[in-house]
N, C-alpha and C positions, 0 to 999 in steps of 0.2 A: 542157269543150262535152260529146264525147263521152262522156262518164262520164256526164255526164245524160241526152241519150237511151237509151244502156245500164239507165239504172235506169230510166225514165219502158218500156221496152220491157217490162224486167221483171213491172215496175207491171200490167200489161195484162193479161201473160200471167196471174199469180197469180190480180187478177182477171175472167179466164176460167175459171179450174180452178177458184177456188172458186163460183161459178157453178155448176161442171158437178157438182164432187163433190154443191153441192145440189137439184139434178134427178135426180141420177140415184138420191139418200136415199131421194128424194122416190120417185121409178119402182119401186127396187130395195129400198127399204126395207133393205139392207143399211149397215153404220159405214164410209164414207166419209171420207180421207185425202189431206189435199196434202204431197208432199212433195217435196224438190228434192230431182232427178235429173238430175246431168249438167251442173249449172247451170241447168234450170229445169224450175219447177212442175207437177208429177205428179200426176193422182190415183188412187186405188189404193184394192180395199176391202181389209178387215178382210180379208175370204177370203183374198184372193189373195198380203197380206200375210205369211199364216199360209204358202202354199203355196211363196214364195217364201223366208222360214226352214228350210221344211222339205227343200227341194232342196238348203242352201247357197249363195244366189244369196249370201248378206249374209256379213262373219266370221264363224266361229264366234261363238260366246256371244250375239249381238243376237238375242233377242227379240221381239215382238210391240210389248210393254210398252215398251221401250229405242223403239222405231219411234215410237209414237202419243204418246210422251211429244219426240218430237223436232222430230214436222210440224207442216209451218207452219200447216195446217187442218187439224179431225176437225167431224164432221157429228157430231148428238149423237142 
């Protein structure tokens, strides 16, 4: 039962993040990603991901293309 509730909460957070990503895409025109950070879906723009890669927030060798492939949702 606990797993079911956790799954429902995660699905609700994912749907909310997708709506936010679509809205931000319409407002800013930037490509938005929904990525799983610390077990929660987060909305991040491609520009912000480039900055995180440049500051070595991710492990060595990770590129924006890698993150785009593993993203849960990508706006077009």
